[in-house]
C-alpha positions in Angstrom: 23.9 3.4 -20.4 21.2 0.6 -18.9 18.6 0.3 -16.1 19.6 -2.6 -14.4 16.8 -3.1 -11.9 13.7 -1.8 -10.2 12.0 -1.7 -6.9 8.4 -0.3 -5.8 8.4 1.7 -2.3 4.5 1.3 -2.0 4.0 3.6 1.4 6.3 6.7 2.8 9.2 5.6 2.6 12.9 7.7 3.4 12.8 9.5 0.0 8.9 10.6 -0.2 6.0 10.6 2.0 4.5 9.7 -1.4 4.8 6.0 -3.6 8.6 5.9 -5.4 10.1 3.7 -7.6 13.9 3.2 -7.2 16.1 2.5 -10.1 19.2 1.7 -10.7 21.1 2.6 -13.9 24.7 1.9 -14.8 26.4 4.8 -16.7 29.0 3.0 -18.5 31.1 5.0 -20.3 29.5 8.1 -19.4 30.0 7.6 -15.7 32.0 11.1 -14.2 30.6 12.7 -17.5 29.4 16.2 -16.9 27.3 17.7 -19.0 29.3 20.6 -18.6 31.5 18.7 -21.2 29.3 17.4 -24.1 28.8 20.0 -27.1 25.3 20.9 -28.1 24.1 18.3 -25.7 22.0 21.2 -23.3 20.5 22.7 -26.4 19.7 20.0 -28.0 17.7 18.4 -25.1 15.7 21.6 -24.3 14.4 21.7 -27.8 13.5 18.5 -27.5 11.8 19.1 -24.0 11.6 22.9 -23.6 9.5 21.8 -20.6 12.7 21.1 -18.5 13.3 25.2 -18.2 10.4 25.2 -15.5 11.8 22.3 -13.1 13.1 23.3 -10.0 15.7 20.7 -9.0 17.3 21.0 -5.6 18.1 24.7 -5.9 13.9 25.4 -5.2 13.4 27.9 -7.8 12.3 27.9 -11.4 14.7 27.6 -13.8 17.3 25.6 -11.0 17.9 22.6 -13.1 18.5 24.2 -16.2 21.2 26.1 -14.6 22.3 22.9 -13.2 22.2 21.6 -16.8 24.2 24.7 -18.2 26.7 24.2 -15.1 27.2 21.3 -15.1 25.7 17.8 -13.9 26.3 14.0 -14.4 23.8 12.0 -17.1 22.1 10.5 -13.9 20.1 13.9 -12.7 19.5 14.5 -16.3 17.5 10.9 -17.0 15.8 11.7 -13.8 14.2 15.0 -15.1 13.6 13.6 -18.4 11.2 10.9 -16.8 9.9 13.4 -14.9 9.2 15.8 -17.7 7.9 12.9 -19.9 5.6 11.8 -17.2 4.2 15.1 -16.9 3.4 15.4 -20.6 1.9 12.1 -20.5 -0.9 13.7 -18.3 1.0 12.0 -15.0 1.4 15.2 -12.3 3.6 14.2 -10.3 7.3 16.1 -9.7 9.8 14.4 -6.7 13.0 13.3 -8.2 16.2 12.4 -6.6 19.6 10.7 -8.0 22.5 9.4 -5.7 25.4 7.8 -6.1 25.5 3.9 -5.2 28.9 1.5 -3.7 29.3 0.5 -7.2 31.0 2.5 -9.2 29.5 3.6 -12.4 26.1 2.9 -11.2 23.9 5.5 -9.9 19.7 5.0 -8.3 17.1 7.1 -9.4 14.5 8.1 -7.4 10.8 8.8 -9.3 7.9 9.5 -7.9 4.7 7.8 -9.1 1.0 7.0 -9.4 1.3 4.3 -11.7 4.4 2.2 -11.4 4.4 0.6 -14.9 4.0 4.3 -16.3 7.3 5.4 -14.2 9.5 2.3 -15.1 8.4 2.9 -19.0 9.3 6.7 -18.2 12.9 5.7 -17.3 13.4 3.3 -20.0 12.6 5.7 -22.9 14.7 9.2 -21.3 17.6 6.2 -20.9 16.8 6.2 -24.9 16.5 9.7 -25.5 19.9 10.4 -23.8 21.8 7.9 -25.3 20.2 9.1 -29.0 21.0 13.2 -28.1 24.5 11.9 -27.0 25.4 9.9 -30.3 23.8 12.2 -32.3 20.9 10.9 -33.4 17.2 12.9 -33.6 14.6 11.4 -31.4 11.0 11.1 -31.3 9.4 12.6 -28.4 5.9 12.1 -30.0 6.2 8.7 -30.4 7.9 8.3 -26.7 4.6 9.8 -25.5 2.4 7.6 -27.2 3.9 5.0 -26.3 3.8 6.2 -22.1 -0.1 6.9 -22.8 -0.8 3.3 -23.6 1.1 2.0 -20.7 -1.0 4.8 -18.5 -3.7 3.7 -20.4 -3.6 0.4 -19.8 -2.6 0.0 -16.0 -3.5 3.2 -14.4 -7.6 3.4 -13.0 -9.9 4.0 -14.6 -12.1 7.6 -14.6 -15.0 5.7 -11.8 -12.4 3.9 -9.8 -10.0 7.2 -10.1 -12.9 9.2 -8.4 -13.7 7.0 -5.7 -10.0 7.5 -4.4 -10.3 10.8 -5.0 -12.8 10.8 -2.4 -11.4 8.5 0.0 -8.7 10.7 0.5 -10.9 14.1 0.9 -12.0 11.9 3.4 -8.7 10.6 5.0 -9.7 7.4 4.4 -6.5 5.4 3.2 -6.8 3.6 0.1 -4.9 0.3 -1.1 -5.0 -1.9 -4.5 -5.4 -5.6 -3.7 -4.1 -6.7 -7.2 -3.7 -4.9 -10.7 -7.3 -4.5 -11.5 -9.9 -2.0 -9.6 -10.0 -4.0 -6.5 -9.6 -1.8 -3.5 -9.5 -2.5 0.1 -11.1 1.2 1.5 -9.8 1.9 5.6 -7.7 -0.5 7.8 -8.8 -3.7 9.5 -11.9 -4.1 10.8 -13.2 -0.8 9.6 -12.1 -1.6 5.9 -14.4 -2.0 3.4 -13.5 -3.7 -0.1 -14.7 -2.0 -4.0 -14.2 -3.6 -7.4 -15.2 -0.2 -9.3 -18.7 0.5 -8.4 -19.5 -2.7 -7.0 -19.7 -2.8 -3.6 -19.1 -5.2 -1.0 -22.5 -4.1 -0.3 -23.4 -5.9 -3.2 -25.3 -8.8 -3.7 -24.1 -11.1 -6.0 -27.7 -12.3 -6.5 -28.9 -8.8 -7.7 -25.3 -9.0 -9.9 -26.6 -11.8 -11.5 -30.5 -10.8 -11.8 -29.1 -7.1 -13.3 -26.9 -9.0 -16.0 -30.6 -11.4 -17.0 -32.3 -8.6 -19.4 -35.4 -10.8 -19.5 -35.2 -11.7 -15.6 -35.0 -7.9 -14.8 -38.0 -7.0 -16.6 -39.9 -9.0 -15.1 -39.3 -8.7 -11.9 -39.8 -5.4 -12.4 -43.0 -5.4 -14.4 -44.4 -7.5 -11.0 -43.7 -4.7 -8.8 -45.9 -2.3 -11.9 -42.7 -0.5 -13.1 -42.8 0.2 -17.3 -40.6 -1.8 -18.8 -40.9 -2.6 -22.9 -42.3 -6.0 -23.6 -39.8 -8.1 -24.8 -39.2 -12.4 -25.3 -36.2 -14.0 -25.7 -35.4 -16.0 -28.9 -32.9 -19.0 -29.5 -32.9 -18.4 -33.9 -33.3 -15.8 -36.8 -36.3 -17.1 -37.7 -37.9 -17.1 -33.7 -36.6 -13.6 -34.0 -38.3 -12.0 -37.1 -41.4 -13.7 -35.4 -41.4 -12.1 -32.0 -40.5 -9.3 -34.0 -43.9 -9.4 -35.9 -45.9 -10.6 -33.3 -44.5 -7.1 -31.0 -44.8 -5.0 -34.0 -42.1 -2.9 -35.6 -40.2 -1.2 -34.5 -38.2 -3.5 -31.9 -34.7 -3.9 -30.3 -32.8 -6.5 -30.5 -29.8 -7.2 -27.9 -27.8 -10.0 -25.9 -29.6 -11.3 -23.3 -26.8 -10.4 -20.9 -24.9 -8.0 -22.7 -23.5 -5.5 -21.5 -21.4 -1.5 -22.6 -24.0 -1.5 -25.8 -22.8 -4.5 -27.5 -24.7 -5.8 -30.3 -27.4 -3.9 -29.1 -29.8 -2.5 -32.3 -32.2 -0.3 -32.1 -35.1 0.9 -34.1 -35.3 -1.8 -36.3 -38.0 -1.8 -38.8 -37.6 -4.2 -41.0 -37.1 -8.4 -41.1 -34.2 -7.8 -42.8 -32.3 -5.2 -40.8 -33.9 -7.9 -37.9 -32.0 -11.2 -39.6 -28.4 -9.0 -39.7 -28.8 -7.6 -36.4 -29.9 -11.2 -34.9 -26.3 -12.5 -36.3 -24.5 -9.6 -34.5 -26.4 -10.1 -31.1 -25.9 -13.9 -31.1 -22.6 -13.3 -30.9 -23.1 -13.0 -27.2 -25.5 -15.3 -26.4 -29.0 -15.9 -26.1 -30.9 -12.9 -27.6 -33.6 -10.3 -26.5 -36.4 -8.8 -28.3 -38.1 -6.4 -27.0 -40.2 -3.0 -28.4 -38.4 -0.3 -29.2 -39.8 2.8 -27.0 -39.5 6.5 -28.7 -37.6 9.3 -26.5 -34.7 10.0 -25.4 -32.1 7.7 -23.7 -31.4 8.8 -19.6 -29.2 7.1 -17.1 -30.2 7.8 -13.2 -27.8 6.6 -11.0 -29.5 5.6 -6.8 -27.0 5.3 -4.4 -28.7 2.7 -1.2 -31.9 3.3 -2.7 -31.6 7.3 -3.3 -31.3 9.1 -6.6 -28.3 11.0 -7.1 -27.8 11.9 -10.5 -29.0 11.8 -13.9 -27.5 12.0 -17.6 -29.0 12.4 -20.7 -27.0 10.2 -23.1 -26.3 10.6 -26.9 -25.5 7.8 -28.9 -21.9 7.8 -30.7 -21.6 10.5 -33.6 -19.7 12.8 -35.5 -21.0 16.4 -37.0 -19.5 16.9 -40.4 -18.1 19.9 -41.4 -18.1 19.6 -45.4 -14.6 18.5 -46.2 -13.7 15.2 -44.2 -15.3 11.6 -44.7 -16.8 9.9 -42.1 -14.3 7.7 -41.8 -12.1 10.7 -41.2 -14.6 13.0 -38.6 -13.9 9.7 -36.4 -10.4 9.1 -36.8 -10.2 12.9 -36.2 -12.2 12.9 -33.0 -10.2 9.9 -31.9 -7.4 12.3 -31.8 -8.8 14.0 -29.0 -6.6 13.1 -25.4 -9.9 12.8 -23.6 -11.5 9.8 -25.5 -9.7 6.4 -24.4 -10.1 3.2 -24.6 -12.5 1.0 -22.6 -13.4 3.0 -19.1 -9.7 4.5 -19.3 -10.6 8.3 -20.2 -13.6 10.6 -19.7 -14.5 9.4 -23.2 -14.6 6.4 -25.2 -13.2 6.5 -28.6 -15.2 6.2 -31.5 -16.1 3.1 -32.8 -15.6 1.7 -36.0 -16.9 -1.9 -36.8 -19.4 -3.8 -38.3 -22.1 -2.1 -36.2 -21.0 1.2 -37.1 -21.4 0.1 -40.6 -24.7 -1.7 -40.1 -25.6 1.8 -38.5 -24.8 3.9 -41.1 -25.9 1.8 -43.7 -29.6 2.8 -42.2 -29.0 6.6 -42.1 -27.4 6.0 -45.8 -23.7 6.9 -45.1 -21.0 5.2 -45.9 -17.5 5.9 -44.3 -16.3 7.0 -47.7 -19.0 9.9 -47.6 -18.8 13.6 -46.8 -21.4 15.0 -44.4 -22.3 18.7 -44.8 -21.4 20.4 -42.8 -23.7 20.6 -39.2 -25.1 17.5 -39.6 -25.1 14.8 -37.8 -24.2 11.3 -38.6 -24.9 8.5 -36.0 -22.7 5.5 -35.4 -24.4 4.1 -32.7 -28.3 3.9 -31.9 -27.4 2.7 -28.2 -26.2 5.8 -26.1 -23.2 3.5 -24.1 -20.7 5.9 -23.2 -18.4 2.5 -23.6 -19.0 2.7 -27.5 -18.4 6.4 -27.9 -21.6 8.0 -26.7 -22.0 11.4 -24.6 -23.6 12.3 -21.6 -25.6 16.0 -20.5 -26.0 16.3 -16.4 -29.9 16.6 -16.5 -30.0 16.1 -12.9 -32.1 18.8 -11.6 -34.7 18.5 -14.2 -35.4 14.3 -13.4 -39.8 14.5 -12.6 -40.0 13.5 -8.4 -41.6 10.2 -10.2 -38.9 9.5 -12.6 -36.4 9.4 -9.1 -38.8 7.1 -7.0 -39.4 4.6 -10.2 -35.4 4.9 -10.8 -35.3 4.2 -6.5 -37.9 1.5 -6.6 -35.9 -0.6 -9.7 -32.7 -0.4 -7.3 -34.7 -1.8 -4.7 -36.5 -4.7 -6.9 -33.8 -6.3 -8.0 -31.7 -5.1 -5.0 -28.8 -3.2 -5.7 -26.7 -0.6 -3.2 -25.3 1.2 -6.5 -27.8 0.8 -9.7 -28.1 2.7 -12.9 -31.3 2.8 -14.3 -31.5 3.1 -18.0 -34.8 4.9 -19.2 -35.8 5.8 -22.3 -39.1 8.6 -22.6 -39.7 11.8 -24.3 -39.1 14.3 -21.4 -37.5 13.1 -18.2 -38.9 16.3 -16.9 -42.3 15.5 -17.1 -43.6 12.0 -15.2 -43.2 8.5 -17.3 -47.2 7.8 -16.1 -48.1 10.7 -18.2 -45.6 10.6 -21.7 -44.8 7.2 -21.8 -41.6 5.0 -21.7 -40.0 2.8 -19.1 -36.7 1.2 -17.9 -35.4 -0.4 -20.7 -31.9 -1.7 -18.1 -30.8 -1.8 -14.7 -27.6 -2.0 -14.5 -24.8 -3.4 -11.5 -21.5 -1.9 -11.5 -22.9 1.1 -13.5 -19.9 3.6 -14.8 -19.7 6.8 -13.0 -17.5 9.1 -15.1 -20.6 10.9 -17.1 -21.5 11.8 -13.6 -18.3 13.5 -13.1 -17.2 14.3 -16.1 -20.6 15.3 -18.0 -19.9 16.7 -21.9 -22.2 20.0 -20.4 -24.0 20.4 -17.0 -23.2 20.2 -13.5 -20.5 17.4 -12.9 -22.2 15.4 -9.4 -20.1 14.0 -6.8 -21.6 10.2 -7.1 -18.2 8.6 -5.9 -18.2 10.7 -2.8 -22.1 9.3 -2.1 -20.7 5.8 -2.8 -18.0 6.4 0.1 -20.4 7.9 2.5 -23.0 4.3 1.7 -19.8 2.6 2.7 -18.5 4.8 5.9 -20.8 7.1 7.7 -20.0 10.8 7.9 -17.1 11.1 11.2 -16.4 7.2 9.8 -12.4 7.7 8.3 -12.1 3.6 8.3 -8.9 3.6 10.1 -7.7 1.4 13.5 -5.6 2.5 15.9 -2.2 1.6 14.4 1.2 1.6 17.2 4.1 1.0 14.5 7.6 0.5 16.7 11.2 0.8 15.4 14.3 1.0 16.8 17.3 -1.3 16.4 17.1 -3.3 20.2 13.8 -4.2 22.3 11.3 -3.7 18.5 9.3 -7.2 19.5 9.4 -7.4 23.5 7.6 -3.8 23.3 5.0 -4.5 20.2 4.7 -7.7 22.5 4.0 -6.0 25.7 1.8 -3.2 24.1 -0.2 -6.2 22.1 -0.9 -7.8 25.5 -2.3 -4.6 27.1 -4.1 -4.2 24.5 -5.6 -7.6 24.7 -6.4 -6.5 28.5 -9.0 -4.3 27.0 -11.0 -7.0 24.6 -9.7 -5.6 21.8 -8.1 -8.0 19.1 -5.2 -7.2 18.3 -2.7 -7.9 15.1 0.7 -8.2 16.0 3.5 -8.5 13.6 7.1 -9.6 15.1 10.2 -10.7 13.7 8.7 -14.3 14.7 5.4 -14.1 12.9 2.0 -12.9 13.0 -0.1 -13.1 15.5 -4.2 -12.4 15.5 -6.0 -12.2 18.5 -2.9 -13.5 20.8 -3.0 -16.5 17.8 0.2 -17.2 15.8 -1.1 -17.3 12.5 2.4 -17.3 9.9 5.6 -18.4 11.6 8.7 -16.4 10.6 10.2 -12.8 10.1 6.6 -10.7 9.6 8.9 -7.4 10.9 8.1 -6.0 7.1 5.3 -4.3 5.4 4.0 -7.3 3.4 3.4 -8.7 7.2 1.9 -5.8 7.9 -0.7 -4.9 5.4 -1.9 -8.1 5.9 -2.5 -7.5 9.4 -4.5 -4.4 8.2 -6.3 -5.8 5.8 -7.7 -9.0 8.5 -11.7 -7.7 9.0 -10.5 -9.2 12.5 -8.5 -6.3 13.4 -9.6 -3.6 15.8 -5.9 -2.5 16.5 -2.5 -3.4 15.2 0.8 -3.2 17.0 3.7 -3.3 14.3 7.4 -4.2 14.9 9.2 -2.1 11.8 12.4 -2.9 10.6 14.7 -0.9 9.2 15.2 -3.0 6.2 11.2 -3.3 5.2 11.3 0.7 5.5 14.2 0.7 3.1 13.2 -2.0 0.7 9.6 -1.4 0.2 8.5 1.8 2.9 5.9 1.6 5.1 2.4 -0.7 4.8 0.5 2.2 6.1 0.0 6.2 5.5 -0.2 7.4 9.0 0.1 5.3 12.2 -1.7 6.2 15.9 1.8 5.9 17.7 4.9 6.0 16.2 8.1 4.7 18.7 11.7 4.7 18.3 13.2 2.9 20.9 17.1 3.2 20.2 20.0 3.7 17.5 23.1 1.9 17.8 25.2 0.2 15.8 23.6 -2.4 13.2 23.1 -3.4 9.9 25.4 -0.5 8.6 27.0 -0.9 4.9 24.0 -2.0 3.5 21.3 0.0 1.5 23.3 3.2 1.7 23.3 3.1 5.5 26.6 4.2 6.4 26.2 5.6 9.3 24.7 5.9 12.6 22.8 8.7 11.8 21.8 7.6 8.4 20.2 4.8 10.2 18.7 7.5 12.4 17.6 8.5 9.6 15.9 6.1 8.3 14.1 4.9 11.6 12.5 8.1 12.2 10.4 7.5 9.0 8.4 6.1 11.8 7.6 8.8 13.8 7.4 11.5 10.7 4.4 9.6 9.7 2.2 9.7 12.0 -1.1 11.3 12.2 -1.1 14.6 13.6 -3.0 14.6 16.1 -1.2 11.3 16.9 2.1 10.4 19.1 5.9 10.2 18.4 7.4 8.2 21.5 10.9 8.5 21.6 13.3 7.6 24.0 14.7 11.1 25.3 18.6 8.7 27.3 19.6 8.4 23.4 20.9 11.0 21.9 20.0 10.0 18.0 16.4 9.2 18.8 16.3 12.4 20.4 17.0 14.7 17.5 14.3 12.8 15.5 12.0 15.6 17.8 12.2 18.1 14.8 10.9 15.5 12.3 8.2 14.0 14.6 4.4 14.6 14.0 1.7 14.4 16.6 2.4 15.2 20.5 5.6 14.0 21.7 5.8 11.7 24.9 9.5 11.0 26.2 10.6 8.2 28.2 13.5 7.6 30.7 15.3 5.7 32.9 16.6 9.6 34.3 14.0 11.2 36.4 16.3 14.4 36.3 16.7 14.3 32.4 16.4 18.1 31.5 15.2 17.2 28.0 12.2 15.0 30.2 11.8 18.2 33.0 11.5 21.1 30.3 9.4 18.6 28.0 7.0 17.9 31.2 7.0 22.1 32.4 5.4 23.1 28.6 2.9 20.7 29.5 4.2 17.4 27.8 4.0 14.1 28.4 6.9 12.1 29.6 7.2 8.4 31.5 10.3 7.6 33.6 11.5 6.3 36.5 11.9 7.5 39.9 12.6 5.7 43.2 11.7 2.3 41.9 8.4 3.3 40.2 7.4 4.2 36.5 6.3 7.6 36.5 3.2 9.4 34.4 4.2 13.0 34.3 1.9 15.5 32.3 2.1 19.2 33.0 2.0 19.3 36.4 0.2 16.2 37.4 2.3 13.1 38.2 1.1 9.8 39.1 2.5 6.6 40.5 2.1 3.9 38.0 3.6 0.9 39.4 7.1 -0.7 41.2 9.6 -1.2 39.0 10.0 -4.6 40.6 6.5 -5.8 40.0 7.0 -5.3 36.1 7.8 -8.9 35.5 9.7 -8.8 32.4 12.7 -6.3 33.8 13.5 -9.5 35.9 12.9 -6.9 39.3 14.2 -4.1 37.6 17.4 -5.6 36.9 17.3 -5.8 32.8 17.3 -2.3 32.2 16.8 -2.3 28.6 13.4 -3.6 29.5 12.9 -1.5 31.8 13.0 1.2 28.8 10.9 -1.3 26.7 8.2 -1.1 29.3 8.6 2.7 29.8 8.0 3.1 26.3 4.9 0.6 25.9 3.7 2.4 28.8 3.8 5.9 26.5 2.1 4.1 23.6 -0.6 2.7 25.8 -1.1 6.1 27.9 -1.5 7.7 24.1 -4.2 5.4 23.3 -6.3 6.1 26.0 -5.8 2.5 27.8 -7.2 3.1 31.4 -3.9 2.8 33.8 -4.7 0.2 36.1 -5.5 -2.4 32.8 -2.1 -0.7 31.6 -0.3 -1.7 35.0 -1.8 -5.1 35.4 -0.4 -6.0 32.1 2.8 -4.8 33.4 2.7 -7.1 36.3 1.2 -10.2 33.8 3.5 -10.0 31.1 6.6 -12.7 31.0 5.2 -14.8 33.4 4.5 -17.3 30.7 7.4 -18.3 28.3 4.5 -17.9 25.5 4.7 -14.2 26.2 8.0 -12.9 25.1 9.2 -16.2 23.1 12.9 -16.2 22.6 13.3 -13.2 24.4 15.3 -13.0 27.4 14.1 -16.9 28.4 15.1 -18.0 31.8 14.9 -21.1 33.3 17.4 -23.3 35.7 19.2 -26.6 35.3 20.3 -27.8 38.3 22.6 -25.4 39.5 23.1 -23.9 36.1 21.3 -20.7 35.0 20.2 -20.3 31.5 19.1 -17.1 29.5 18.1 -17.4 26.2 17.9 -14.4 23.7 18.3 -12.5 20.3 21.0 -10.4 20.8 22.8 -9.6 17.6 24.6 -6.5 17.6 27.0 -4.9 20.2 24.4 -2.8 22.2 22.3 -6.1 22.1 24.9 -8.5 23.5 25.9 -5.5 26.2 22.4 -5.1 27.3 21.9 -8.8 28.3 25.5 -10.1 29.5 24.8 -7.2 31.6 21.8 -8.4 33.0 23.8 -11.7 33.4 26.4 -10.1 35.4 24.1 -8.8 37.8 22.6 -12.6 38.1 26.3 -14.2 38.7 29.7 -13.0 38.4 30.5 -16.1 36.0 28.9 -15.6 32.8 29.3 -18.0 29.6 27.9 -16.3 26.6 27.7 -18.7 23.0 27.8 -15.4 20.3 27.6 -15.3 16.8 26.9 -12.7 14.1 25.3 -12.0 10.9 27.7 -12.3 8.1 26.6 -9.0 6.2 27.6 -7.1 9.0 31.1 -4.8 8.8 33.8 -6.1 10.4 34.4 -3.5 12.8 30.6 -4.3 13.9 32.0 -7.9 14.0 34.6 -7.0 16.2 33.3 -4.9 18.4 30.5 -7.4 19.4 33.5 -9.9 20.3 34.5 -6.8 22.6 31.6 -6.6 24.3 31.6 -10.0 24.7 35.1 -10.9 25.7 34.9 -7.8 28.1 31.8 -9.4 30.1 32.4 -12.8 29.6 34.5 -15.7 31.7 34.5 -18.1 28.6 32.9 -17.5 25.0 31.7 -20.3 22.4 31.7 -19.0 19.3 28.9 -20.1 16.7 28.0 -19.0 12.9 24.3 -18.7 10.8 23.6 -21.3 8.9 23.5 -18.7 6.2 27.3 -16.6 6.3 25.9 -14.0 3.7 28.9 -14.3 2.0 31.6 -14.9 4.5 33.7 -18.2 4.2 33.3 -20.8 7.2 34.7 -19.6 10.3 35.7 -16.3 9.1 33.0 -14.8 11.5 33.9 -16.4 15.0 37.5 -15.4 13.8 36.6 -11.9 13.7 34.7 -12.5 17.5 37.9 -14.4 18.6 39.7 -11.6 17.4 37.2 -8.7 19.4 36.7 -10.7 22.5 41.1 -11.0 22.7 41.7 -7.2 22.0 39.5 -6.9 25.5 41.4 -9.3 27.9 39.7 -12.6 27.2 42.1 -15.0 27.3 42.9 -17.3 24.0 42.3 -20.5 26.0 38.6 -19.1 27.5 37.3 -19.1 24.0 36.2 -22.2 21.9 34.3 -22.3 18.1 31.7 -24.4 17.2 30.3 -23.4 14.4 26.8 -25.5 14.9 24.6 -23.0 16.6 23.1 -26.3 18.7 26.2 -27.8 19.2 27.8 -24.5 20.0 24.5 -24.2 22.6 25.5 -28.0 24.0 29.1 -27.2 24.4 28.7 -24.3 26.7 25.9 -26.0 28.8 28.4 -29.2 29.3 31.0 -26.7 30.4 29.3 -24.7 32.7 30.1 -25.0 36.3 27.9 -24.5 39.0 26.8 -20.7 39.8 27.5 -19.9 35.9 25.2 -18.4 33.8 25.2 -19.5 30.4 24.0 -16.7 28.1 23.0 -18.3 24.7 22.3 -15.2 21.6 20.2 -17.5 19.0 20.0 -17.3 15.2 17.4 -20.4 14.9 15.1 -20.9 18.6 14.4 -24.2 18.2 17.6 -25.4 17.4 19.1 -23.6 20.8 15.7 -25.5 22.8 16.7 -28.8 21.7 20.1 -28.4 22.4 18.9 -27.1 25.8 16.7 -30.1 26.3 19.5 -33.0 25.2 21.7 -31.1 27.8 18.5 -31.5 30.3 18.1 -35.3 29.4 21.7 -36.2 29.4 22.3 -34.5 33.1 19.2 -36.5 34.2 20.5 -39.3 33.0 23.8 -38.6 34.5 21.7 -38.4 37.8 20.0 -41.4 37.3 23.0 -43.6 37.3 24.6 -41.8 40.5 21.4 -43.1 42.4 21.5 -46.4 41.0 24.9 -47.2 40.9 
């Protein structure tokens, strides 16, 4: 039994609207083995993981999995539930899992919800180990497995500060996407998106961060503005440090000039020897600052956009004696607390045990082996940083207004939008002007976990305030998103919608199978109908509205790139890509594509083709309001929908009609819609109806929609590679991207309306099932008078001529004479051959894989024909 591979579906997907990890598990000799056949296995499993008794499984109630376990279930299913339980025990609150068969005997697919991808992967590996050990009669150390899983979570999960910001965004409905593996986040989409790295926002100026990082410069600026700071100076040697201490007067503080998180900070030093020892430690971090020691308590005041929000009193890392354990043992016991972790990964940081700990202990007269009496406080640090094990108590309501004003002034002077101002004074509830004290540091990127998770006192939602500083109330950081899917017509529909939206003056981000467009400019060429391209558009700060062609493959491989769309469109469902990623039937394909209308905002719109039975069924899963489109004005579904107050777009008496309840409006005459070839291209008319529905949903003025329908398609660059029409002498040529039976039929029927004599160049990708390739051949054989069969460069596992042979069989089965069929495998040569053999009045339809190769063949044919005509003239 072993895990073969993994893939992460980061966005909403066909399994779950939350991220999932999909793993393939090879069961080996355990394939087909039921738990009912394994004596003692079930009891051992529940002994090691008693929480499995609570799992619902597909039965939907507590104990459901336990019932399945004793009735008999397969081991892949067991691994799934063990992984979920391990994640839950490690603190990862996830609940969704699924196990399903694959086309490979003995291999199953396990789908596991995750918050931390690396932890989910680790949990599956540990689950396999646990199950294998029990099957082999071995013991298993569950606690060691959990410790390993917690290590992975600590390493890869977001820290408390970042997680608090993510939670604040989710409460506001602001989408969040990690950028890279750290704490850099994109909040929102497109032109309304913002970036944040922990508590450094995109409004945090780098010059302010540099100033705050230089403690001497910070103090100089604060002092110039009349704010209280301790006296101090920068030194470069031990002797200079001692001289500075004598000049300032004991007690003094030694700390790195550019240090952070309390590293190398020594306070309340009272002798030259202590200064020398402290200097050596601090100098390891660079230049050293010597300053006077301010007596009093240590406070952190948080300021956001020059407004005081929260304060904590911080206590240095310490242990409290119990009269039984040594200092070292007390540290070890405290670090067993699951709330403590490394760095900022947990609400509390592990207590330190290092040279600075030993120095601090010596100053108090303690050694690691000493046993403090019960109740005695032993400090491990003198600085109160949480990153070195300190704790915090909320004192926000105690802060004197004058002290709050000083903190706000300090943030303003340094120029930080989010600042942690460290103060030392006897009592924060009294003004510093009367008690003494001062500002000892101003911190950029301050940790906020102390405010969200104080040891005592009221938690403060400072993350919410930071988010509000980026997104004022009412701003959810979203731009309109239109997602278009279906078997055929996606690219044309997406381009048409983008064109119409562009007429409103908006900058449109568009993804299609031929590339990414920003504001009408092609910025990346290639197939861009997947989530990676969509994410790029949604991250582009120029984009005011996104139109995303959403292909089946991207949904299956990685899920959606967004959480919710304003408009989801499903154009149609027909045979294509069957037999891939577990999609075996048209119903399976419909289920995959229905995700686009399931992932729609509650106040959004789902646009569905009422003429397509499989698309029509999606209304039960669709979210938001439904808009139907139809070529049939008398469609019962459309009439019923409109009668109930719904919206529909359909054709009647040669016009496109927009109907809302009892209101009906003629939008434009069908022949005026350029891309429909005066209404002859019925499939493009359907695409136009869907585009109208989407634009209506987004509130585009109807005159603008009508203008877009009239203009789109007049220029070749509007819709390259889709129904490209030209005349070469007395031959008419159509170039299109059709690659499945329905796509071929739509275009060939249009060609038959132009001329009864149709010659076609067709090919089908080699990864399609034989039945689908045969059907494509049959469609072409039924509608064409002659065929030239070609193959893609990438035959996808097929041998040369295999796909063409199947197409030929299909065409002959449809009644086309074999002598009317040629096989020319090279695409460019096939296109040239068809053109060269075409007769007057015939239509040559070329279905391409690589548009450039076909266009080159057409140009070569034009050149040869022009040369022939010139020869005729001069000879």
